[in-house]
Backbone as CSV, one residue per row, in Angstrom:
resi,resn,N_x,N_y,N_z,CA_x,CA_y,CA_z,C_x,C_y,C_z
1,UNK,-12.680,18.847,-24.249,-12.383,20.036,-23.743,-10.803,20.667,-24.256
2,UNK,-10.172,19.736,-24.485,-8.673,20.002,-24.968,-8.746,20.524,-26.437
3,UNK,-9.749,19.876,-27.291,-9.909,20.371,-28.603,-10.464,21.785,-28.571
4,UNK,-11.238,22.146,-27.518,-11.840,23.599,-27.537,-10.713,24.423,-26.985
5,UNK,-9.842,24.007,-26.230,-8.941,24.924,-25.495,-8.165,26.063,-26.589
6,UNK,-7.774,25.516,-27.684,-7.035,26.530,-28.529,-7.996,27.600,-29.026
7,UNK,-9.208,27.396,-29.126,-10.275,28.194,-29.689,-10.926,29.229,-28.706
8,UNK,-10.351,28.947,-27.449,-10.949,29.899,-26.165,-9.978,30.773,-25.378
9,UNK,-10.446,31.905,-24.898,-9.471,32.724,-24.194,-9.009,32.166,-22.957
10,UNK,-9.824,31.278,-22.253,-9.395,30.718,-21.018,-10.073,29.249,-21.024
11,UNK,-9.578,28.516,-19.953,-9.952,27.111,-19.674,-11.524,27.116,-19.371
12,UNK,-12.017,28.002,-18.621,-13.263,28.010,-18.208,-14.258,27.940,-19.350
13,UNK,-14.053,28.659,-20.437,-15.018,28.740,-21.537,-14.821,27.445,-22.295
14,UNK,-13.564,26.862,-22.323,-13.376,25.536,-22.986,-14.274,24.588,-22.261
15,UNK,-14.328,24.581,-20.914,-14.938,23.578,-20.125,-16.427,23.734,-20.554
16,UNK,-16.952,24.947,-20.341,-18.298,25.177,-20.614,-18.904,24.870,-22.059
17,UNK,-17.859,25.022,-23.049,-18.315,24.419,-24.403,-18.195,22.964,-24.482
18,UNK,-17.285,22.385,-23.946,-17.135,20.806,-24.060,-18.160,20.244,-23.295
19,UNK,-18.562,20.568,-22.085,-19.642,20.098,-21.297,-20.901,20.821,-21.105
20,UNK,-21.370,21.457,-22.222,-22.392,22.271,-22.362,-23.737,21.439,-22.085
21,UNK,-23.795,20.190,-22.192,-25.133,19.569,-21.798,-24.977,19.309,-20.255
22,UNK,-23.868,19.300,-19.588,-23.866,19.141,-18.096,-23.916,20.327,-17.261
23,UNK,-23.140,21.339,-17.753,-22.888,22.581,-17.120,-23.385,23.721,-17.891
24,UNK,-24.396,24.481,-17.464,-25.030,25.545,-18.269,-24.341,26.985,-17.883
25,UNK,-23.538,26.844,-16.682,-22.904,28.042,-16.248,-21.669,27.675,-15.332
26,UNK,-20.719,28.545,-15.272,-19.650,28.323,-14.241,-20.242,28.059,-12.842
27,UNK,-21.355,28.507,-12.459,-21.981,28.157,-11.215,-22.385,26.818,-10.918
28,UNK,-22.894,26.200,-12.089,-23.165,24.734,-12.111,-21.988,23.915,-11.980
29,UNK,-20.766,24.282,-12.652,-19.422,23.553,-12.475,-18.981,23.698,-10.991
30,UNK,-19.093,24.874,-10.531,-18.686,25.160,-9.115,-19.489,24.379,-8.070
31,UNK,-20.858,24.326,-8.182,-21.485,23.414,-7.371,-21.236,21.879,-7.398
32,UNK,-20.965,21.472,-8.708,-20.722,20.097,-8.767,-19.252,19.802,-8.198
33,UNK,-18.281,20.827,-8.353,-16.986,20.593,-7.817,-17.146,20.634,-6.211
34,UNK,-17.928,21.370,-5.746,-18.092,21.621,-4.223,-18.605,20.420,-3.650
35,UNK,-19.744,19.994,-4.072,-20.359,18.640,-3.768,-19.442,17.388,-3.793
36,UNK,-18.660,17.293,-4.814,-17.535,16.242,-5.011,-16.527,16.401,-3.937
37,UNK,-15.967,17.550,-3.707,-14.991,17.626,-2.566,-15.506,17.400,-1.350
38,UNK,-16.766,17.991,-0.934,-17.405,17.645,0.089,-17.518,16.148,0.382
39,UNK,-17.882,15.419,-0.501,-18.143,13.985,-0.545,-16.888,13.297,-0.230
40,UNK,-15.715,13.724,-0.799,-14.498,13.115,-0.527,-13.931,13.508,0.853
41,UNK,-14.179,14.639,1.376,-13.479,15.145,2.504,-14.267,14.906,3.724
42,UNK,-15.694,14.993,3.689,-16.432,14.879,4.933,-16.740,13.409,5.177
43,UNK,-16.548,13.077,6.512,-16.808,11.813,6.948,-17.828,11.639,8.095
44,UNK,-18.837,10.834,8.041,-19.566,10.612,9.210,-18.984,9.761,10.161
45,UNK,-18.752,10.181,11.354,-17.852,9.495,12.302,-18.435,8.169,12.593
46,UNK,-19.822,7.914,12.465,-20.339,6.578,12.700,-20.041,5.534,11.619
47,UNK,-19.512,6.097,10.513,-19.300,5.231,9.269,-17.761,4.867,9.248
48,UNK,-16.959,5.418,10.288,-15.444,5.185,10.343,-15.324,3.970,11.104
49,UNK,-14.549,2.938,10.477,-14.320,1.621,11.232,-13.300,1.637,12.100
50,UNK,-13.347,0.833,13.267,-12.322,0.843,14.245,-10.975,0.156,13.633
51,UNK,-9.983,0.305,14.448,-8.506,-0.061,14.034,-8.708,-1.558,13.998
52,UNK,-9.388,-2.358,14.913,-9.470,-3.815,14.651,-10.047,-4.182,13.422
53,UNK,-11.357,-3.559,13.178,-12.081,-3.935,12.135,-11.277,-3.529,10.809
54,UNK,-10.575,-2.511,10.643,-9.845,-2.300,9.590,-8.668,-3.250,9.364
55,UNK,-8.097,-3.693,10.306,-7.066,-4.681,10.187,-7.566,-6.154,9.792
56,UNK,-8.658,-6.436,10.383,-9.501,-7.643,9.909,-9.793,-7.570,8.528
57,UNK,-10.350,-6.405,7.978,-10.704,-6.413,6.517,-9.423,-6.302,5.708
58,UNK,-8.415,-5.691,6.118,-7.190,-5.734,5.461,-6.644,-7.161,5.362
59,UNK,-6.786,-7.882,6.231,-6.344,-9.469,6.356,-7.349,-10.086,5.141
60,UNK,-8.511,-9.821,5.250,-9.409,-10.501,4.149,-8.970,-10.114,2.801
61,UNK,-8.680,-8.990,2.691,-8.468,-8.420,1.454,-7.131,-8.876,0.760
62,UNK,-6.192,-9.171,1.599,-4.934,-9.756,1.249,-4.893,-11.198,0.985
63,UNK,-5.904,-11.896,1.376,-5.879,-13.398,1.039,-6.799,-13.431,-0.226
64,UNK,-6.397,-14.273,-1.063,-7.009,-14.600,-2.443,-7.630,-15.911,-2.403
65,UNK,-8.949,-16.021,-2.246,-9.463,-17.301,-2.180,-9.512,-17.922,-3.515
66,UNK,-9.225,-19.118,-3.758,-9.287,-19.902,-4.915,-9.754,-21.208,-4.803
67,UNK,-10.202,-21.974,-6.046,-10.574,-23.385,-6.012,-9.549,-24.054,-7.011
68,UNK,-9.148,-25.150,-6.475,-8.156,-25.988,-7.099,-8.624,-27.297,-7.229
69,UNK,-8.419,-27.902,-8.375,-8.916,-29.333,-8.592,-7.486,-30.122,-8.520
70,UNK,-7.547,-31.057,-7.509,-6.496,-31.865,-7.360,-6.479,-33.123,-8.483
71,UNK,-7.733,-33.580,-8.795,-7.813,-34.620,-9.831,-8.763,-34.196,-10.878
72,UNK,-8.724,-34.755,-11.892,-9.760,-34.504,-13.123,-11.131,-34.602,-12.804
73,UNK,-11.458,-35.543,-12.003,-12.934,-35.986,-11.619,-13.144,-35.503,-10.121
74,UNK,-12.368,-34.838,-9.490,-12.568,-34.491,-8.088,-13.257,-33.175,-8.084
75,UNK,-13.971,-32.690,-7.068,-14.631,-31.455,-6.879,-13.394,-30.532,-6.437
76,UNK,-13.443,-29.215,-6.861,-12.501,-28.393,-6.451,-12.393,-28.021,-4.933
77,UNK,-11.169,-27.990,-4.463,-10.923,-27.612,-3.126,-10.612,-26.070,-2.930
78,UNK,-11.099,-25.503,-1.883,-11.063,-24.150,-1.586,-9.718,-24.001,-0.929
79,UNK,-8.931,-23.012,-1.376,-7.648,-22.740,-0.789,-7.301,-21.196,-0.790
80,UNK,-6.784,-20.767,0.099,-6.272,-19.342,0.222,-4.981,-19.184,-0.539
81,UNK,-4.812,-18.162,-1.474,-3.572,-18.165,-2.182,-3.010,-16.714,-1.722
82,UNK,-1.728,-16.794,-1.430,-0.939,-15.413,-1.227,-0.721,-14.758,-2.550
83,UNK,-0.391,-13.380,-2.349,-0.209,-12.593,-3.515,0.924,-13.259,-4.391
84,UNK,1.850,-13.655,-3.596,3.124,-14.178,-4.461,2.802,-15.417,-5.122
85,UNK,1.946,-16.329,-4.527,1.459,-17.480,-5.401,0.618,-16.954,-6.586
86,UNK,-0.241,-16.025,-6.490,-1.051,-15.587,-7.551,-0.134,-14.935,-8.836
87,UNK,0.880,-14.456,-8.322,1.779,-13.642,-9.288,2.555,-14.847,-10.089
88,UNK,2.892,-15.753,-9.443,3.851,-16.733,-9.976,3.132,-17.874,-10.627
89,UNK,2.089,-18.229,-10.045,1.501,-19.493,-10.632,0.126,-19.447,-11.561
90,UNK,-0.401,-18.151,-11.546,-1.601,-17.945,-12.205,-1.550,-17.275,-13.581
91,UNK,-2.260,-17.269,-14.612,-2.259,-16.527,-15.690,-2.590,-15.099,-15.591
92,UNK,-2.256,-14.201,-16.622,-2.330,-13.021,-16.478,-3.898,-12.427,-16.315
93,UNK,-4.747,-13.118,-17.121,-6.095,-12.528,-16.980,-6.663,-12.810,-15.586
94,UNK,-6.332,-13.930,-15.068,-6.685,-14.259,-13.522,-6.126,-13.056,-12.636
95,UNK,-4.875,-12.676,-12.796,-4.143,-11.693,-11.993,-4.775,-10.361,-12.244
96,UNK,-5.186,-9.970,-13.407,-5.639,-8.765,-13.795,-7.068,-8.603,-12.968
97,UNK,-7.941,-9.532,-13.194,-9.191,-9.612,-12.351,-9.066,-9.502,-11.010
98,UNK,-8.240,-10.256,-10.256,-8.056,-10.283,-8.895,-7.364,-9.074,-8.347
99,UNK,-6.395,-8.653,-9.123,-5.769,-7.211,-8.646,-6.733,-6.018,-8.822
100,UNK,-7.563,-5.965,-9.789,-8.558,-4.800,-9.874,-9.452,-4.938,-8.746
101,UNK,-10.054,-6.192,-8.513,-11.036,-6.226,-7.493,-10.290,-5.873,-5.939
102,UNK,-9.091,-6.322,-5.820,-8.484,-6.132,-4.576,-8.242,-4.561,-4.464
103,UNK,-7.931,-3.900,-5.520,-7.585,-2.584,-5.598,-8.841,-1.829,-5.092
104,UNK,-9.921,-2.121,-5.647,-11.264,-1.517,-5.285,-11.630,-1.792,-3.861
105,UNK,-11.302,-2.918,-3.403,-11.473,-3.172,-1.902,-10.453,-2.339,-1.021
106,UNK,-9.427,-2.194,-1.510,-8.392,-1.446,-0.604,-8.833,0.259,-0.726
107,UNK,-9.471,0.541,-1.832,-9.980,1.890,-1.973,-11.193,2.001,-0.921
108,UNK,-11.878,1.085,-0.866,-13.002,1.185,0.070,-12.592,1.181,1.450
109,UNK,-11.603,0.338,1.964,-10.961,0.255,3.066,-10.390,1.624,3.419
110,UNK,-9.713,2.208,2.647,-9.054,3.513,2.859,-10.150,4.481,3.122
111,UNK,-11.317,4.633,2.474,-12.333,5.498,2.770,-13.116,5.451,3.944
112,UNK,-13.104,4.102,4.425,-13.687,3.961,5.843,-12.868,3.791,7.041
113,UNK,-11.577,3.826,6.754,-10.507,3.670,7.862,-10.266,5.099,8.422
114,UNK,-9.740,5.119,9.740,-9.360,6.497,10.095,-8.116,6.997,9.511
115,UNK,-8.082,8.340,9.254,-7.045,8.796,8.440,-5.529,8.454,8.896
116,UNK,-5.420,8.380,10.229,-4.222,8.004,10.813,-3.760,6.686,10.404
117,UNK,-4.623,5.760,10.132,-4.301,4.340,9.889,-3.738,4.199,8.375
118,UNK,-4.162,5.185,7.608,-3.695,5.159,6.078,-2.492,5.726,5.807
119,UNK,-1.773,6.312,6.758,-0.453,7.038,6.435,0.585,6.035,6.225
């Protein structure tokens, strides 16, 4: 779309040129935009979690389960690691994977929580 923009009179035309396989008219674009906005803003009250459920889920999200080997031949032991421990004692690939997973879990929690809890 950005490459098309200098060749068009307005941004709408540039969008239609850039995404012609998806949107055949501005009406198609407006429909998609409306459906996405509605999906983000409308909530089914039966799907909203209670405060207790949200706090329990948050507690689960903030805990980082790991497996540690005490000895070379020993089976790994399960342990719950804090965020501080994960940052200070683990390597970057582990941190990146865990933090991406936790971010998606927090996003899901935010979508299912009452708006008042997320402020």
